[in-house]
PLY file of the C-alpha trace (Angstrom):
ply
format ascii 1.0
element vertex 406
property float x
property float y
property float z
element edge 405
property int vertex1
property int vertex2
end_header
79.74 63.31 106.41
76.84 65.48 105.27
77.67 68.43 103.01
75.45 71.45 102.39
74.06 72.08 98.92
76.67 73.17 96.39
75.76 76.86 96.17
78.17 79.53 94.82
80.60 80.84 97.43
79.17 84.37 97.25
77.57 86.99 95.04
80.33 88.92 93.25
78.45 92.19 93.61
78.49 91.78 97.40
82.17 90.82 97.60
84.01 92.89 100.26
86.91 95.08 99.18
90.12 94.92 101.23
93.12 97.20 100.76
96.80 96.43 100.91
98.58 98.84 103.26
100.69 101.61 101.71
104.14 100.33 100.80
103.18 96.72 101.55
102.13 95.55 98.08
105.56 94.63 96.68
105.05 90.87 96.94
101.42 90.92 95.82
102.30 93.17 92.88
105.03 90.69 91.87
102.52 87.82 91.74
102.92 86.20 95.15
99.76 84.19 95.92
99.67 85.11 99.63
98.97 88.35 101.44
99.83 88.38 105.14
97.73 89.98 107.85
100.35 92.72 108.39
100.08 93.68 104.71
96.32 94.27 104.70
94.27 97.02 106.33
92.71 94.89 109.05
90.01 97.16 110.41
86.97 95.99 112.39
84.99 95.24 109.22
87.75 93.01 107.85
88.22 91.24 111.16
84.51 90.52 111.27
84.43 88.69 107.93
83.74 84.95 107.93
86.80 82.72 107.38
87.11 81.58 103.78
85.00 84.39 102.33
86.03 85.67 98.86
87.20 89.30 98.80
88.44 91.80 96.24
91.97 92.82 97.08
93.17 96.24 95.91
96.30 98.31 96.42
96.26 101.49 98.48
96.18 103.29 95.10
93.10 101.33 94.03
94.97 98.92 91.75
92.89 95.70 91.53
94.58 92.43 92.45
91.63 90.14 91.74
89.67 87.73 93.92
91.24 86.24 97.03
90.04 83.92 99.79
90.24 85.68 103.13
90.68 84.45 106.69
90.95 87.17 109.36
92.23 84.65 111.90
95.23 83.41 109.91
98.72 84.87 109.47
98.27 84.18 105.75
95.18 86.35 105.60
94.43 86.21 101.87
95.15 83.60 99.20
94.93 84.33 95.50
92.17 82.65 93.51
91.51 84.64 90.30
92.67 87.77 88.49
89.02 88.63 87.86
87.64 90.62 90.82
84.08 89.78 89.71
84.52 86.10 88.91
81.55 83.83 89.63
82.75 81.23 92.14
80.18 78.64 91.20
80.14 75.04 90.04
81.34 75.95 86.55
84.36 77.80 87.98
85.54 74.88 90.09
84.76 72.36 87.36
86.93 74.30 84.90
89.82 74.62 87.34
89.72 70.92 88.23
89.48 70.05 84.53
92.81 71.85 83.99
94.38 69.76 86.75
92.94 66.58 85.26
94.22 67.41 81.77
97.75 67.95 83.07
97.85 64.69 85.02
96.37 62.76 82.11
99.23 64.08 79.96
101.81 63.07 82.58
100.57 59.60 83.55
98.87 56.81 81.59
97.04 55.43 84.63
94.70 57.31 87.03
96.94 57.21 90.09
98.42 60.58 90.99
98.08 63.81 92.93
95.29 65.53 91.07
95.49 68.89 92.86
98.56 70.37 94.55
97.26 73.50 96.24
98.52 76.94 95.11
100.47 75.51 92.18
97.16 74.31 90.72
95.25 77.48 91.50
93.30 76.02 94.43
95.06 77.35 97.55
95.45 74.83 100.34
93.64 72.03 98.51
95.13 68.57 98.04
93.40 65.80 96.08
94.91 62.38 95.42
93.39 60.00 92.89
93.24 56.22 93.24
91.39 55.23 90.09
87.71 55.68 90.94
88.37 56.82 94.54
89.54 60.29 95.57
91.06 61.55 98.83
90.62 65.25 99.49
92.21 67.53 102.07
91.06 71.13 102.45
93.71 72.93 104.48
92.34 76.46 104.16
89.05 78.00 105.21
88.28 78.96 101.61
88.67 75.43 100.27
86.79 74.03 103.25
83.90 76.38 102.38
84.09 75.19 98.76
83.93 71.46 99.54
80.34 70.96 98.33
81.21 72.59 95.00
84.42 70.58 94.72
82.63 67.28 95.35
79.99 68.06 92.73
82.63 69.21 90.23
84.66 66.03 90.76
81.50 63.98 90.27
80.98 65.75 86.94
84.53 65.16 85.73
85.46 61.74 87.08
82.28 60.13 88.47
84.23 58.60 91.38
82.91 55.65 93.35
83.94 57.38 96.56
85.41 60.64 97.84
87.11 60.58 101.23
87.83 63.69 103.29
91.13 63.60 105.20
90.76 66.97 106.88
93.08 66.23 109.79
96.30 68.00 108.76
98.04 70.35 111.24
97.66 73.18 108.71
93.92 73.29 109.39
94.54 74.37 112.98
96.39 77.44 111.68
93.20 78.32 109.80
90.98 77.75 112.83
89.41 74.66 111.25
88.43 71.48 113.13
89.65 68.02 112.20
87.17 65.90 110.27
87.53 62.75 108.22
85.01 60.50 106.53
83.16 59.75 103.34
81.90 62.72 101.35
80.59 60.48 98.58
80.00 56.75 98.27
79.45 53.88 100.66
82.95 52.59 101.38
86.54 53.72 100.93
88.53 50.64 99.88
91.16 51.70 97.39
94.40 50.62 95.77
97.21 52.18 93.78
99.19 50.66 90.92
102.84 51.58 90.60
104.95 49.71 88.08
103.96 46.07 88.36
102.79 46.41 91.95
99.31 46.90 93.31
99.18 48.39 96.83
96.19 48.35 99.17
95.49 51.80 100.65
93.87 52.76 103.96
92.26 56.10 103.17
90.38 56.62 106.42
93.04 55.86 109.02
96.35 55.74 107.13
98.82 58.62 106.92
97.87 61.85 105.16
95.84 61.06 102.03
96.78 57.37 101.91
99.80 57.15 99.64
102.97 59.14 99.00
102.76 59.89 95.30
105.53 62.46 95.74
108.13 59.67 96.09
107.05 57.76 92.96
110.11 58.67 90.85
112.45 58.21 93.81
111.08 54.73 94.49
111.78 53.73 90.89
115.31 55.18 90.96
116.20 53.56 94.27
114.65 50.20 93.31
116.82 50.08 90.19
119.84 49.70 92.50
118.36 46.88 94.58
119.05 43.76 92.54
120.73 41.04 94.65
121.02 43.42 97.62
119.59 43.30 101.10
117.30 46.27 101.71
116.18 48.12 104.81
113.13 50.37 104.34
112.87 52.53 107.48
109.76 54.63 108.15
108.29 52.43 105.43
104.56 53.14 105.92
102.97 50.59 103.53
106.30 49.50 102.08
106.54 51.53 98.88
110.34 51.64 98.64
110.95 48.14 99.96
108.40 46.37 97.79
109.52 48.29 94.70
113.01 46.95 95.49
111.60 43.43 95.79
110.05 43.77 92.33
113.51 44.70 90.98
115.21 41.59 92.33
116.36 42.49 95.85
117.64 39.54 97.86
115.80 40.43 101.07
113.74 43.33 102.39
113.19 44.41 105.98
110.36 46.87 106.58
110.43 49.10 109.66
107.60 51.31 110.88
105.73 52.10 114.09
102.28 51.54 112.54
101.01 47.99 112.80
98.14 48.56 110.30
100.56 50.02 107.74
102.91 47.06 108.11
99.97 44.67 107.76
99.01 46.30 104.46
102.64 46.09 103.31
102.91 42.40 104.13
99.59 41.71 102.40
100.95 43.42 99.27
104.16 41.37 99.54
102.22 38.11 99.84
99.92 38.93 96.90
102.95 39.53 94.68
104.89 36.45 95.75
107.46 38.29 97.88
106.36 36.86 101.21
109.48 34.76 101.70
111.95 37.61 101.21
110.05 40.41 103.00
109.88 40.78 106.78
108.36 43.50 108.95
109.47 44.96 112.25
107.31 47.30 114.28
108.94 49.97 116.40
110.16 53.54 116.72
112.51 53.73 113.75
115.14 55.92 115.42
115.31 53.57 118.42
115.41 50.43 116.26
118.07 51.86 113.94
120.27 52.52 116.99
119.74 48.92 118.11
120.55 47.58 114.65
123.72 49.63 114.50
124.79 48.31 117.88
124.15 44.76 116.69
126.37 45.21 113.63
123.62 44.87 111.04
124.48 45.85 107.46
122.43 46.22 104.28
123.25 46.80 100.63
120.59 49.50 100.38
119.07 51.59 103.16
116.08 53.91 102.74
115.21 56.45 105.46
112.08 58.43 104.59
110.74 59.84 107.87
107.72 62.05 108.54
108.46 65.76 108.80
110.88 66.56 111.63
110.00 70.28 111.41
106.24 70.68 111.24
106.55 74.23 112.60
109.21 76.88 112.05
110.18 76.72 115.72
111.20 73.06 115.22
113.88 74.01 112.68
117.00 73.56 114.83
115.72 70.36 116.43
114.91 68.98 112.98
118.43 69.60 111.67
119.87 67.71 114.62
117.39 64.92 113.98
118.37 64.61 110.32
122.05 64.54 111.24
121.40 61.77 113.76
119.32 59.83 111.23
122.12 60.09 108.66
124.65 58.83 111.22
122.51 55.81 112.07
121.43 54.98 108.53
124.92 55.36 107.05
126.31 53.05 109.70
123.94 50.34 108.50
125.10 50.49 104.85
127.64 47.89 103.86
130.75 49.07 101.96
129.78 49.77 98.37
126.11 50.10 99.26
123.58 52.88 98.79
121.65 55.21 101.07
118.54 57.19 100.16
117.48 59.69 102.79
114.63 62.18 102.52
112.97 65.12 104.24
109.42 66.40 103.77
109.94 69.33 106.18
109.22 72.48 104.16
110.80 74.58 106.94
114.17 72.93 106.13
115.79 74.02 102.87
117.62 71.67 100.52
120.96 73.22 101.47
120.30 72.91 105.19
119.18 69.31 104.77
122.27 68.44 102.72
124.53 70.04 105.33
122.84 68.09 108.13
123.23 64.81 106.24
126.90 65.58 105.50
127.46 66.22 109.21
125.82 62.90 110.08
127.93 61.05 107.53
131.02 62.60 109.07
129.91 61.47 112.53
129.51 57.95 111.11
132.97 58.21 109.49
131.50 57.16 106.16
132.82 58.82 102.98
130.05 59.21 100.40
129.34 60.18 96.83
126.20 62.23 96.26
124.60 60.68 93.18
121.39 62.70 93.03
119.45 65.42 94.79
115.77 64.80 94.12
112.34 66.24 94.81
108.71 65.33 94.30
107.20 63.89 91.13
105.68 65.85 88.27
102.18 65.64 89.77
103.44 67.91 92.59
104.10 71.16 90.69
105.63 74.11 92.53
104.31 77.67 92.43
107.25 79.80 91.19
106.67 82.37 93.95
106.43 79.72 96.69
109.78 77.92 96.84
108.73 76.49 100.22
106.13 74.42 98.36
109.06 72.36 97.02
108.97 70.62 100.37
110.41 67.20 99.46
114.18 66.74 99.42
115.92 63.45 98.74
119.60 62.53 98.62
120.84 59.37 96.95
124.33 58.45 98.14
126.91 55.78 97.40
129.02 54.77 100.40
132.19 53.17 99.02
133.74 52.19 102.36
0 1
1 2
2 3
3 4
4 5
5 6
6 7
7 8
8 9
9 10
10 11
11 12
12 13
13 14
14 15
15 16
16 17
17 18
18 19
19 20
20 21
21 22
22 23
23 24
24 25
25 26
26 27
27 28
28 29
29 30
30 31
31 32
32 33
33 34
34 35
35 36
36 37
37 38
38 39
39 40
40 41
41 42
42 43
43 44
44 45
45 46
46 47
47 48
48 49
49 50
50 51
51 52
52 53
53 54
54 55
55 56
56 57
57 58
58 59
59 60
60 61
61 62
62 63
63 64
64 65
65 66
66 67
67 68
68 69
69 70
70 71
71 72
72 73
73 74
74 75
75 76
76 77
77 78
78 79
79 80
80 81
81 82
82 83
83 84
84 85
85 86
86 87
87 88
88 89
89 90
90 91
91 92
92 93
93 94
94 95
95 96
96 97
97 98
98 99
99 100
100 101
101 102
102 103
103 104
104 105
105 106
106 107
107 108
108 109
109 110
110 111
111 112
112 113
113 114
114 115
115 116
116 117
117 118
118 119
119 120
120 121
121 122
122 123
123 124
124 125
125 126
126 127
127 128
128 129
129 130
130 131
131 132
132 133
133 134
134 135
135 136
136 137
137 138
138 139
139 140
140 141
141 142
142 143
143 144
144 145
145 146
146 147
147 148
148 149
149 150
150 151
151 152
152 153
153 154
154 155
155 156
156 157
157 158
158 159
159 160
160 161
161 162
162 163
163 164
164 165
165 166
166 167
167 168
168 169
169 170
170 171
171 172
172 173
173 174
174 175
175 176
176 177
177 178
178 179
179 180
180 181
181 182
182 183
183 184
184 185
185 186
186 187
187 188
188 189
189 190
190 191
191 192
192 193
193 194
194 195
195 196
196 197
197 198
198 199
199 200
200 201
201 202
202 203
203 204
204 205
205 206
206 207
207 208
208 209
209 210
210 211
211 212
212 213
213 214
214 215
215 216
216 217
217 218
218 219
219 220
220 221
221 222
222 223
223 224
224 225
225 226
226 227
227 228
228 229
229 230
230 231
231 232
232 233
233 234
234 235
235 236
236 237
237 238
238 239
239 240
240 241
241 242
242 243
243 244
244 245
245 246
246 247
247 248
248 249
249 250
250 251
251 252
252 253
253 254
254 255
255 256
256 257
257 258
258 259
259 260
260 261
261 262
262 263
263 264
264 265
265 266
266 267
267 268
268 269
269 270
270 271
271 272
272 273
273 274
274 275
275 276
276 277
277 278
278 279
279 280
280 281
281 282
282 283
283 284
284 285
285 286
286 287
287 288
288 289
289 290
290 291
291 292
292 293
293 294
294 295
295 296
296 297
297 298
298 299
299 300
300 301
301 302
302 303
303 304
304 305
305 306
306 307
307 308
308 309
309 310
310 311
311 312
312 313
313 314
314 315
315 316
316 317
317 318
318 319
319 320
320 321
321 322
322 323
323 324
324 325
325 326
326 327
327 328
328 329
329 330
330 331
331 332
332 333
333 334
334 335
335 336
336 337
337 338
338 339
339 340
340 341
341 342
342 343
343 344
344 345
345 346
346 347
347 348
348 349
349 350
350 351
351 352
352 353
353 354
354 355
355 356
356 357
357 358
358 359
359 360
360 361
361 362
362 363
363 364
364 365
365 366
366 367
367 368
368 369
369 370
370 371
371 372
372 373
373 374
374 375
375 376
376 377
377 378
378 379
379 380
380 381
381 382
382 383
383 384
384 385
385 386
386 387
387 388
388 389
389 390
390 391
391 392
392 393
393 394
394 395
395 396
396 397
397 398
398 399
399 400
400 401
401 402
402 403
403 404
404 405
């Protein structure tokens, strides 16, 4: 992919001024990082602005709210970037902001494998960057961050000097911003990468794997679940490249069965298993997990530990009710596969489903399976996925660890 030269996003003196409608500034005044299109005076001039352009947002009384990134075609019309209405959005600005993200992750983790940028919580709205040592995967889910990509690549080169930077700009969120899908190398010649977690080294497919290649958000959950795996049989459903299952193998599990619909992901998982000497105890099965789980239940299969970590069931708000039914069904199937005294870890990454709603759906599914359970832990994402205090929906990951005594 060819990027334009890394020029500043605009000239502050030319930055358009947009006004919040009278009586509509309560959330913005309180520090919310989003302003919706029905909160802003959207006259012809505003509607004619280019997506991703920086603007100065002010109240109807003239109160300044700083610099925001504007998209006239999105429901979330403006996203907060800086309190300074005249800030220079140049290479130094983005270098400084990324340096803050790097300093935090370096304090949290001894090795360079983590989510480096988590969107609004890190002051870069809609931007996700994952780090795999000297390779970075970047996803710009807003028009403003897409416009800033040349500056971001140059800033990252300053700070980290990566061997490669891969764009994974194919998330559904980009469509809401009117952005096309695009993936490929932004820097470097090839995108081979790996991630170290505990004593394991996983191969990563950055160009065609899921999302940005690896699910760093489940790091702490993988460690917690794996600690229960010794001498148990393990089923890792929706396994992707086998993070939960292979972590369990490293902790002394008796056997591991990996289940996913992606043949390339399973191939990477089995390669990791073979490289670490787990080849004899790890097997892979390709198929639609919900269908296969139903078949396994009908066949009377049982495991000491079952992990069910599916993709989002509710990618849009309209999918909410269907998603809750899906999670209840998944809980019924997965619980039925847990042997008495075993453990179940079940997760949701649907930000349209709250923790309470998810817990209720899982409880309903457990009831359908006639399996009493003890809830041992309600978990979320790791520390490299901070949450903006005004955006509780950014705490998208929910996990429940359960003991099923009978």
